[in-house]
C-alpha positions, 0 to 999 in steps of 0.5 A, a space after each residue: 839479134 843484127 847479123 851484122 853483129 856477127 860479121 867478121 873481116 876473113 882474108 880469101 886466103 885462110 879459106 881452105 882449099 885442101 883438108 890437111 895432110 893427116 885429119 889429126 894434123 888440124 890445129 885446135 883453138 882452146 877457148 878457155 880464160 886464156 886461148 891454147 893452140 895446138 893440134 886435133 891429134 892432142 883433143 883427149 889433153 883437152 877433155 875431160 875423163 869420162 866426157 861423152 862424145 855425140 859424132 854426127 854418123 850421116 853420109 854424105 851422097 854424091 848430089 851434085 850432077 853434071 849431065 846433059 839434057 835428053 833430046 837436045 843434049 844442053 848442059 844441065 847442073 842438079 844440086 840434090 838436096 833432100 830425099 822426099 818421103 815417100 807413102 807406102 801406097 804412093 803409085 809414083 814411077 819406079 825411082 827416087 823423089 828428091 827436092 833439087 836445085 837445078 840450072 841450065 842454060 834454058 828453064 827447065 820445065 817438067 818432064 826434062 829428062 838429065 843423063 848423066 851415065 846411068 843417072 835418069 834425073 826427071 824434072 817433075 815440077 816446083 816444090 812451094 819453098 822453090 826448090 825444083 821437084 826430081 825423081 832419079 831412076 837407073 839406066 841401067 837394069 842392073 844399077 841400083 838408084 844408089 849405084 848409078 849415083 855415084 857413077 853419074 854425080 860428084 861429091 859435094 864440095 862446098 862453093 868456096 872450094 874453087 877447084 875440082 873435085 880430085 878422087 881423094 875427095 871421096 874419102 876425106 869429105 866423108 867423116 870415118 865414122 859415116 854409115 847413114 847416107 841422106 847428107 849432101 854437105 859434111 859435118 865439117 868438125 867429125 872431119 877431123 877423128 880418126 879411129 886412134 883419135 876415138 881410140 884415143 880418147 876411149 882409152 881417156 875414159 871417154 865414152 862416144 855416141 852418136 847421132 844422124 842429122 842429114 845435113 842440108 844444102 841450107 848449112 851454107 844458105 847465105 842470110 839475107 835479112 838484117 835480123 835472124 829473126 826474120 830468116 827461113 830456118 832450113 828444115 834437116 831430118 835427124 835421128 837419136 837413137 835410144 843408145 844416144 839417150 842413154 849415153 846422156 843420162 849415164 854421163 849425166 849420173 857421173 856429171 861428165 860434159 856432153 861434148 859435140 863434134 860439130 854444130 850438127 850435133 848441137 840442132 840433132 841434141 838441143 832439138 831433142 832435149 825432153 823438157 821433163 827432164 832438163 839436161 837429157 834427150 828423148 830417142 825421136 827421128 823428125 825434121 828440126 828448124 832448129 835456129 839458134 842464136 845468143 839468146 837461146 838457153 842451151 839444155 843439153 850441150 856442155 863443150 862443142 868443137 867445131 869448123 870455123 864458120 863463115 861470116 854472118 851466118 846461124 852457124 856462127 851465131 850458134 856457137 856466138 850463143 853456145 860461147 858468147 859472142 864478144 869470146 868468140 869474135 875475139 877468137 875469130 879476130 884471133 885466129 885469123 891473125 894466126 893463120 887458122 885455116 877456114 870452113 869445111 877443110 879448115 881448123 877447129 876450137 873447143 869451146 865451152 858453153 858461155 865460156 868456161 873452160 873447155 878442159 873442167 871437169 863438170 863438178 857434181 851437182 
């Protein structure tokens, strides 16, 4: 589909630069035959009792490293993108190997070492995708690499947040259920949920389960082609535990909808769809490059809680595929008129597959 189909006019001042004072105070647009405006704190009122909510429990790491080149003292910036798997027989020097973006005043050559506090980043070369291959290590034998990263790197706020990182971002650019380190960007729909809201949803009869998808820098990747079919999708590692597969099976037994908290959950669940059992998933741990655009047939997800996404992006294409292109773009234009806040620290919308009423209980099959 033509990328231009997902364009919309967004005033720059609507790009949220700060989170709301309270996670639950973010606005919520419920897209039905009509539109309901509310707050995230009212989410339980708009979700059918018995629903299964699936969250992404990935944890954002400190991925942005601002340091100096060893020897010359020149400034350099390294942005970690994806950890490389290490074979058990790997005889390479100690440390963690990553793919990363990097820049400096002069080209970064193999052997260049960038120092930031107790952290050392050594450039090994270029990968086949154009990213740098780098190796992280700790300069302090008393500190693990994770400790060195926490001391020598910064929270990786997205590029459309035009301010310096603040101490409060350490908490607010992380979901309350984050447990598996590996993401370099937050699963932003999950940023709205609090433990208290989760308890209210459970009190409403909902079940909560989790998957893991480590959000990569590709979530911000600019689409440069005219047709989405030509866009090279980025790879993201995900895991579907047996407990989640069982929870989805129970939801199917009680004819309850599966609600994905965020597009990252959609990508994980649809990538793990069981071809032998419609509506179910298979436990797995692998990478996905799934591209979802209008015309895609959803097999697992029935409801979606999601933030407002960049124009002409793969994430907006996913949402349009889920709820209908015209319906979604009309909702976006209304969000602009109503001064909703956009992107990572912005507001959210609740949608149903093919634009049906997201507050309606599933009928028995």
